[in-house]
C-alpha positions in Angstrom: 115.3 4.7 112.7 112.9 4.6 109.8 111.7 8.0 108.7 108.1 9.0 109.6 105.6 8.6 106.8 103.5 11.8 106.1 101.8 13.4 103.1 104.5 16.0 102.7 107.3 13.6 102.6 105.3 11.2 100.5 104.7 14.0 98.0 108.4 14.9 97.9 109.6 11.4 97.5 110.0 10.3 94.0 108.9 6.7 93.4 110.1 5.4 90.1 108.3 2.2 89.1 110.1 -0.6 87.5 110.4 -0.7 83.8 108.3 -3.2 81.8 109.2 -4.7 78.5 106.4 -4.6 76.0 105.6 -7.2 73.4 107.9 -5.4 70.9 110.8 -5.7 73.3 110.8 -2.0 74.1 111.1 -0.8 77.7 108.4 1.6 78.9 107.4 3.1 82.2 105.2 1.0 84.2 102.6 3.8 84.6 102.4 4.2 80.8 102.2 0.5 80.3 99.4 0.3 82.8 97.4 2.9 80.9 97.8 1.1 77.6 100.2 3.8 76.2 97.5 6.8 76.3 97.5 10.1 78.3 97.1 10.0 82.0 94.6 12.2 83.8 97.5 14.5 84.7 98.5 14.9 81.1 95.0 15.8 80.0 94.8 18.5 82.6 98.2 19.8 81.5 97.1 20.1 77.8 93.9 21.8 78.9 95.9 24.4 80.7 98.1 24.9 77.8 95.2 25.5 75.4 93.6 27.9 77.9 96.8 29.9 78.2 97.1 30.0 74.4 93.5 31.4 74.3 94.4 34.1 76.8 97.5 35.1 74.9 95.6 35.1 71.6 93.1 37.5 73.1 95.9 39.7 74.4 97.4 39.7 70.9 94.1 40.6 69.2 93.6 43.6 71.6 97.3 44.6 71.5 97.5 44.6 67.7 94.0 46.1 67.4 92.8 43.4 65.1 89.1 44.0 66.0 87.5 47.4 66.5 85.9 46.6 69.8 84.7 50.2 70.3 82.8 50.0 67.1 81.2 46.7 68.0 80.2 48.0 71.4 78.7 51.1 69.9 76.8 49.0 67.4 75.6 46.8 70.2 74.4 49.8 72.1 72.7 51.2 69.0 70.6 48.2 68.5 70.2 47.6 72.2 71.9 44.2 72.2 70.8 42.5 75.5 72.9 39.5 76.3 70.3 38.3 78.8 67.9 37.9 75.9 70.6 36.1 73.9 70.9 33.5 76.8 67.1 33.2 76.8 67.0 32.4 73.1 65.5 35.7 72.0 67.8 36.3 69.1 65.0 37.0 66.7 64.5 40.4 68.3 67.7 41.4 66.6 66.6 40.2 63.2 68.0 43.1 61.1 67.4 41.8 57.6 63.8 40.7 58.1 64.2 36.9 57.6 62.8 36.0 61.0 66.0 34.9 62.9 69.4 36.1 63.9 72.3 34.9 61.7 75.4 36.0 59.9 73.5 38.3 57.6 72.0 40.1 60.6 75.5 40.6 62.0 76.6 42.2 58.7 73.7 44.7 59.0 74.5 45.4 62.6 78.2 46.1 61.7 77.3 48.3 58.7 78.5 45.9 56.1 75.1 45.5 54.5 72.1 47.8 53.7 68.9 47.3 55.5 65.9 46.2 53.4 63.0 48.6 52.7 60.6 46.3 54.5 62.7 46.6 57.7 62.8 50.4 57.4 59.0 50.5 57.1 58.7 48.3 60.2 60.9 50.5 62.4 58.8 53.6 62.6 56.4 52.3 65.2 54.1 54.8 66.9 53.3 54.6 70.5 49.5 54.8 70.4 46.8 53.8 67.9 43.6 55.8 67.3 40.6 53.6 66.8 39.2 53.9 63.3 35.6 53.4 62.2 34.8 50.5 60.0 34.3 51.3 56.3 30.8 52.4 55.4 29.4 51.0 52.1 29.2 53.8 49.6 27.8 54.1 46.1 30.2 52.7 43.5 32.3 55.2 41.6 32.3 54.7 37.8 35.6 54.4 35.9 34.9 57.5 33.8 33.3 59.9 36.3 36.2 62.5 36.1 36.8 63.6 32.5 39.9 65.7 32.5 39.2 68.6 30.2 42.2 70.8 29.4 40.4 73.1 27.0 39.9 76.8 27.7 36.8 77.5 29.8 34.1 80.0 29.0 34.4 83.5 30.4 32.2 84.7 33.2 31.6 87.7 35.3 34.7 87.0 37.3 36.7 87.5 34.1 35.3 90.8 32.9 37.8 92.5 30.7 39.3 95.9 30.9 38.9 98.0 34.1 36.0 98.7 36.4 34.5 96.3 38.8 37.2 93.9 37.7 37.6 91.3 40.4 40.0 89.0 38.7 43.1 87.5 39.9 45.3 87.6 43.0 45.2 90.4 45.5 48.8 91.4 45.3 51.6 90.5 42.9 55.0 91.0 44.6 57.7 92.6 42.6 60.0 89.6 42.3 63.0 88.8 40.1 61.3 85.7 38.8 57.9 84.1 38.8 57.0 81.8 41.6 55.3 78.4 41.3 52.1 80.0 42.5 52.3 82.5 39.7 53.0 80.0 37.0 50.0 77.8 38.1 51.4 74.9 36.1 54.8 73.5 36.4 56.6 75.3 33.6 59.6 73.0 32.8 57.4 70.5 30.9 57.4 70.3 27.1 54.3 72.0 25.9 53.3 73.6 29.1 52.3 77.3 28.9 54.9 79.9 29.5 52.4 82.3 31.1 49.6 81.8 33.6 46.9 83.4 31.5 45.1 80.1 31.0 44.0 80.0 34.6 45.1 83.3 36.1 42.0 85.2 35.1 39.6 82.7 36.7 37.8 83.1 39.9 41.0 83.5 42.0 41.9 79.8 41.9 45.0 80.5 44.0 42.8 81.4 46.9 41.1 78.0 46.8 44.1 75.8 46.5 44.5 73.3 49.4 48.1 73.1 50.7 49.3 69.7 51.4 48.5 69.0 55.0 51.4 68.8 57.4 50.1 66.2 59.9 52.1 65.2 62.9 54.0 61.9 62.8 52.4 60.4 65.9 48.7 60.3 65.0 47.7 57.5 62.7 45.9 59.7 60.3 46.9 62.7 58.2 45.2 66.0 58.9 43.3 66.9 55.7 41.8 70.4 55.9 38.1 70.9 55.2 37.0 73.4 52.6 36.7 76.2 55.1 40.5 76.0 55.7 41.3 76.4 52.0 40.7 80.2 52.1 42.7 80.8 55.3 41.4 84.2 56.3 42.9 86.2 59.2 39.8 87.0 61.2 40.8 90.1 63.1 37.9 92.6 63.5 35.1 90.2 63.0 36.7 87.6 65.2 36.9 90.0 68.1 33.1 90.6 67.8 32.2 86.9 68.0 31.5 84.9 71.1 34.5 83.0 72.4 32.7 79.7 72.4 31.8 80.1 68.7 35.5 80.7 67.9 36.5 77.8 70.0 34.0 75.6 68.2 35.4 76.7 64.8 38.9 75.9 65.9 38.0 72.4 66.8 38.1 70.1 63.9 37.4 66.4 63.9 40.4 64.4 62.8 39.6 62.4 59.7 39.7 58.6 59.9 41.6 57.3 57.0 42.4 53.7 58.0 40.0 50.8 57.6 40.1 47.8 59.9 42.7 45.9 57.9 45.0 48.9 57.5 45.3 49.3 61.3 47.2 46.0 61.2 49.8 47.6 58.8 49.7 51.0 60.4 53.4 50.8 61.3 54.4 50.3 57.7 52.2 53.1 56.5 53.5 55.5 59.2 57.1 54.7 58.2 56.4 55.7 54.6 54.5 58.8 55.7 57.4 59.8 57.8 59.6 59.8 54.7 57.1 62.0 52.9 56.7 64.5 55.7 60.5 64.8 56.0 60.6 65.8 52.3 62.2 62.5 51.2 59.6 62.3 48.4 61.5 59.9 46.1 62.0 57.4 49.0 58.4 57.9 50.0 57.2 57.1 46.5 59.3 53.9 46.5 58.1 53.0 49.9 54.4 53.5 49.0 54.9 51.6 45.7 56.2 48.7 47.8 53.2 48.9 50.1 50.8 49.1 47.1 52.3 45.9 45.7 52.0 44.2 49.0 48.5 45.5 49.8 46.9 46.3 46.4 43.4 46.6 48.1 44.6 49.2 50.7 43.0 52.6 49.9 45.3 54.3 52.5 48.5 53.0 50.8 47.2 54.2 47.5 46.3 57.6 48.9 49.8 57.8 50.5 51.3 57.0 47.1 49.3 59.8 45.5 50.4 62.3 48.1 54.0 61.3 47.6 53.7 61.6 43.8 52.1 65.0 44.3 55.1 66.1 46.4 57.5 64.7 43.9 55.7 66.6 41.1 56.1 69.8 43.1 59.8 69.1 43.6 60.4 68.2 40.0 58.0 70.9 38.7 56.5 68.2 36.6 53.0 68.3 35.1 53.3 64.7 34.0 54.1 63.6 37.6 51.2 65.6 38.9 48.9 64.1 36.3 50.0 60.7 37.6 49.2 61.7 41.1 45.7 62.8 40.0 45.2 59.4 38.6 46.4 57.7 41.8 44.0 59.8 43.8 41.1 58.5 41.7 42.3 54.9 42.2 42.4 55.3 45.9 38.9 56.7 46.0 37.5 53.7 44.1 39.0 50.9 46.1 36.6 48.9 48.3 36.6 49.4 52.1 37.8 53.0 51.8 36.6 55.0 54.8 34.3 57.9 54.1 36.9 60.4 55.3 39.5 58.9 53.0 37.2 59.2 50.0 36.4 62.8 50.9 40.1 63.7 51.4 41.2 61.9 48.3 38.6 63.4 45.9 39.0 66.9 47.4 42.7 66.7 46.8 42.2 65.5 43.3 39.8 68.3 42.5 42.2 70.9 43.9 45.1 69.5 41.7 42.9 69.4 38.7 42.1 73.1 39.2 45.8 73.8 39.5 46.4 72.3 36.1 43.5 74.3 34.7 41.3 71.2 34.2 38.2 73.0 35.6 35.6 70.7 34.1 37.4 67.7 35.5 37.5 69.3 38.9 33.8 70.1 38.6 33.0 66.4 37.9 35.1 65.4 40.9 33.2 67.8 43.2 29.8 66.7 41.8 30.7 63.1 42.8 31.7 64.3 46.2 28.4 66.1 46.7 26.6 63.0 45.5 28.4 60.8 48.1 28.2 63.4 50.9 24.9 65.3 50.3 24.8 66.7 53.8 28.3 68.4 53.6 27.6 72.1 53.0 31.3 72.8 52.7 31.5 70.5 49.7 28.5 72.2 48.1 30.1 75.6 48.6 33.2 74.3 46.8 31.0 72.9 44.0 29.5 76.4 43.6 32.9 77.9 43.2 33.7 75.2 40.6 30.7 76.3 38.6 31.8 79.9 38.8 35.3 78.9 37.5 33.7 77.6 34.2 31.4 80.6 33.9 28.2 78.7 34.8 26.7 81.3 37.2 23.2 79.9 37.0 24.3 76.5 38.3 26.4 78.2 41.0 23.4 80.2 42.0 21.3 77.1 42.4 23.9 75.4 44.5 24.1 78.4 46.9 20.4 78.6 47.1 20.4 75.0 48.3 23.1 75.7 50.8 21.2 78.7 52.2 18.0 76.8 52.4 19.7 74.3 54.7 22.2 76.6 56.4 20.8 80.2 56.2 23.7 81.6 58.2 26.4 80.2 56.0 28.6 83.2 55.4 30.6 81.7 52.5 27.4 80.9 50.6 26.0 84.4 51.3 29.0 86.3 49.9 29.1 84.2 46.8 25.3 84.4 46.3 25.5 88.2 46.7 28.3 88.3 44.2 26.2 86.5 41.7 23.2 88.7 42.3 25.3 91.8 41.7 26.7 90.3 38.5 23.0 90.1 37.4 22.7 93.8 38.2 20.4 93.1 41.1 22.2 95.7 43.2 19.8 96.2 46.1 19.2 92.4 46.5 23.0 91.7 46.6 23.8 94.1 49.5 22.3 92.1 52.4 24.0 88.9 51.3 27.4 90.5 50.8 27.2 92.5 54.0 25.9 89.6 56.2 28.5 87.2 54.7 31.4 89.6 55.5 30.1 90.2 59.0 29.9 86.5 59.7 33.7 86.2 59.6 33.3 82.7 58.2 36.4 81.3 56.4 36.5 82.3 52.8 34.6 85.5 53.3 37.5 87.9 54.1 38.2 88.5 50.4 38.9 91.8 48.6 36.3 91.0 45.9 33.5 91.0 48.4 34.5 94.2 50.0 34.9 95.7 46.6 31.4 94.7 45.4 29.6 95.5 48.6 31.1 99.0 48.5 30.3 99.4 44.8 26.7 98.3 45.4 26.2 100.7 48.3 27.7 103.5 46.2 25.2 102.8 43.4 22.4 103.0 45.9 23.7 106.3 47.2 24.7 104.9 50.5 27.9 106.6 51.9 28.6 103.6 54.2 30.4 102.2 51.1 33.5 103.9 52.3 33.3 102.2 55.7 33.6 98.9 53.9 36.4 100.2 51.6 38.2 101.3 54.7 37.8 97.9 56.3 39.0 96.3 53.2 42.1 98.5 53.3 42.7 97.7 56.9 42.6 94.0 56.1 45.2 94.5 53.4 43.0 94.0 50.4 43.2 97.6 49.1 46.2 99.9 48.9 44.0 102.7 50.2 40.4 103.6 50.4 40.7 105.3 47.0 43.1 102.8 45.3 41.1 99.6 45.2 42.7 97.6 42.3 43.4 93.9 42.9 46.1 93.1 40.4 48.9 94.9 42.2 52.7 95.0 42.2 54.0 96.3 45.5 56.1 99.4 45.8 55.0 101.3 42.7 54.5 105.0 42.9 50.9 105.7 43.6 49.2 109.1 42.8 45.9 109.7 41.0 47.1 112.3 38.4 50.4 112.3 36.5 52.2 114.8 34.3 54.0 113.7 31.1 57.3 114.4 32.8 56.3 112.2 35.7 55.8 109.2 33.4 59.0 109.6 31.4 56.9 109.0 28.2 57.3 112.5 26.9 58.0 111.4 23.3 54.7 109.5 23.1 52.7 112.4 24.6 54.2 114.8 22.0 53.4 112.4 19.2 49.8 112.1 20.3 49.4 115.8 20.7 51.1 116.8 17.4 49.0 114.4 15.4 45.7 114.7 17.3 43.8 115.9 14.2 44.9 112.9 12.1 43.8 110.6 14.9 40.5 112.5 15.3 39.7 112.3 11.5 40.3 108.5 11.4 38.1 108.0 14.5 35.3 110.0 13.0 35.5 108.0 9.8 34.6 104.8 11.6 32.0 106.3 13.9 29.1 105.4 11.6 27.0 103.0 13.7 26.0 101.1 10.7 29.5 99.8 10.4 29.4 98.3 13.9 32.9 99.2 14.6 32.1 101.0 17.8 30.6 98.6 20.3 28.7 99.5 23.5 30.5 99.4 26.8 29.5 96.0 28.4 31.1 96.3 31.8 28.0 97.4 33.6 29.7 100.7 34.5 27.0 103.1 33.2 24.1 104.4 35.3 22.6 105.8 32.2 23.4 107.0 28.7 25.4 105.6 25.7 29.1 104.8 25.6 30.8 103.1 22.7 34.4 101.9 22.2 36.6 100.9 19.2 39.6 98.9 20.3 43.0 98.8 18.4 45.2 96.9 20.9 44.0 94.6 23.7 46.3 92.9 26.3 49.3 93.8 24.2 47.9 92.3 21.0 47.1 94.3 17.9 43.6 94.1 16.5 44.6 93.9 12.8 41.1 94.3 11.3 40.6 97.5 13.4 44.0 99.0 12.5 43.2 98.6 8.8 40.4 101.1 9.4 42.7 103.6 11.0 46.1 102.9 9.6 47.7 106.2 10.3 46.8 106.1 14.0 48.2 102.6 14.4 51.3 103.6 12.5 52.0 106.4 14.9 51.8 104.0 17.9 53.9 101.2 16.5 57.1 102.5 17.8 56.0 102.9 21.4 56.2 99.5 23.1 55.3 101.0 26.5 51.8 101.3 25.0 51.4 98.6 22.3 53.2 96.1 24.6 51.1 96.9 27.7 49.5 93.5 28.4 47.5 95.0 31.2 45.9 97.7 29.1 44.2 98.8 25.9 44.4 101.3 23.1 41.0 102.4 22.0 38.6 105.2 20.9 35.9 106.2 23.3 32.7 108.0 22.3 30.2 109.1 24.9 26.8 110.6 24.1 25.0 113.3 26.1 23.2 112.3 29.3 25.7 109.6 30.2 27.0 109.0 33.7 29.6 106.4 34.6 29.5 105.0 38.1 32.6 105.5 40.4 34.8 102.6 39.7 38.5 101.5 39.7 40.6 99.7 37.2 42.0 96.2 37.9 45.7 96.9 38.3 48.2 99.5 39.5 50.6 98.3 36.7 49.4 100.8 34.1 48.7 104.5 33.6 45.9 105.8 31.4 46.3 108.6 28.8 43.2 110.4 27.5 43.8 112.5 24.3 40.9 114.9 23.7 39.6 114.7 20.1 36.1 116.1 20.1 35.3 117.9 23.4 32.1 120.0 24.0 32.7 123.3 25.6 30.9 122.5 28.8 29.3 119.5 30.5 32.1 116.9 30.2 34.3 116.1 33.2 36.2 113.3 35.0 36.9 112.9 38.7 39.8 110.9 40.0 39.7 110.7 43.8 38.6 114.1 44.9 40.1 116.0 42.0 37.8 116.8 39.0 39.2 117.9 35.6 38.0 118.4 32.1 39.4 117.3 28.7 40.8 119.7 26.0 41.1 119.0 22.3 44.6 118.1 21.4 45.8 117.7 25.0 46.6 114.6 27.0 45.4 113.9 30.5 47.2 111.2 32.4 45.8 109.4 35.5 46.2 106.1 37.4 42.8 104.4 36.9 43.5 102.0 39.8 42.2 105.0 41.8 38.4 105.6 42.0 37.2 107.7 39.1 33.9 108.8 37.7 32.7 110.5 34.4 29.8 112.8 33.5 28.7 113.8 30.0 26.0 116.5 30.3 26.8 118.3 27.1 24.6 118.7 24.1 26.8 116.7 21.7 29.1 113.7 21.8 32.5 113.5 23.4 35.3 111.6 21.6 38.7 110.8 23.2 41.6 108.4 22.4 42.6 106.2 25.3 46.2 104.9 25.5 47.3 102.7 28.4 51.0 102.5 29.2 53.1 100.4 31.6 53.7 102.0 35.0 57.2 103.6 34.5 58.6 101.9 37.5 58.0 98.4 36.3 61.2 96.6 35.2 61.6 95.1 31.7 61.4 91.6 33.2 58.1 92.4 35.0 56.6 93.8 31.8 57.5 90.6 30.0 56.3 88.2 32.7 53.2 89.8 34.2 50.0 88.1 33.1 47.6 89.9 30.7 44.5 91.7 31.8 
């Protein structure tokens, strides 16, 4: 019986075709012969499977032997948000890491950390979420190439720089007792060749520190940097006055319009500018300078890029303590302000910053020229005019400052800043009664820049001279605001923590040897003083500090600010010889050594000295029996011939000479005994 035919049996049955002899006489299988000697479909499939299995085992080997750090690759992919759906859609350019416009091997190297990312890519990455619309640039008057002449010469003196004591409103309010000088104290960066080792070139000016504009710390997100207006430069803490003002007025003052620094084109490169700004604000000033230099090369007509470069150079100068770098920044500020299509806000911010940095370097005339240009461009901006008035005061041009403040008050009669400065100038002209309402109204306004110890000082002094006891109310307010150590002690050049008392004994000072030398030799000192008292010689000069209500008061100076007056000492060689071995006196840079002669009928207004860093010795030489006295705080005393009185002249004191003959004393200022040797060497002269 023949077996049944089915697919299973057919599959199991092996059918071997007959051999065929090829043309070379070699036997081959019929199936092979039929295919012409190539692979059959079955063979191709078999090879495909073999290759597939090899691939699988290769993958297993790679993983098993850890030939590729898959974890690192996965983390890199996550870091750069590698989306395979985008790859399939042909969007590889989104992962262009080297900025060449596509995704290639170089991009893969960057993604795997094998290659640094270009600066252009770093600039592109700091994209902000929103853009603030900027106004188009407004055509402005051209700025000439030479409109800001930097002048490093010493400026003229002015009422803000009166020497000696009394009504002395110079300098900073408080000098902390520190182990070393700060950048603020040095005024210029001091590690530069040829830069001054002390701050006297600018310290004695109209409190330039109070007017410096700190570099604004703007947020990263907004497209513009917050540049403070002039009012913010003085940063007063409005406590009492602020409480008396309406809330809506305070709220109005708090609101400040954000400056618009980008022109129309710069909005298109905002991301790149923001990236460089981000580096600067994070304190990476070297990288910021390089980033902005790249932007300036790419966009040489961009004022904002140039302004950013100036700010970065400014920050680098501060980090390096480099005057040269700061001078470079000042030049770059000028370049930015002169580029076409700069927005008005950018011009204002740039030139204000330039003027402030020029003042920092003591280039007061250059700063004045910068501010004059600003007022020319923005004639309606009263804050700029106020700043211009201060610039005139800094070079001693009170008349020009007065004209500026008169213009401001004609336009804005309630401007507190202009009022206090105008009142200050009137008082320096000895227009006491006229100065009072301006000083008082300006302080009561609470406007920024008015809460300043100088104005409390001069208002109180003016009221005292008019016989108005409300002076002490203003002194008390100044004390409460931290401007004065007390109602009585109203000096402004102060070192914190020094012992404060109006009257001292020789033992208190520790200068017993000096006191004994003066008292033992008082007749020698007296005789030499009388030998030069002849007015025809001109050696005694009238007191010029506007301290006298009436009478005659002359002085003959031997040492000033720690420097010997050689010509004077030749006239009184024995006296100078006695003092040579007492550096606490001859080296006192904040004091004087001088003869003082006062004629009958003289009254010296209540006043205070400029600093708590010194004590004042009075040696009686020729003292009438009655009529001569000195008050310090509420304690009144009289001189004796051959005896030394010691007091702290930073406390209020007053002098009367109602005798019938002249009074002659020898004044010797000495360092406060609690000052360290370092402080004595580094404190600025007065």
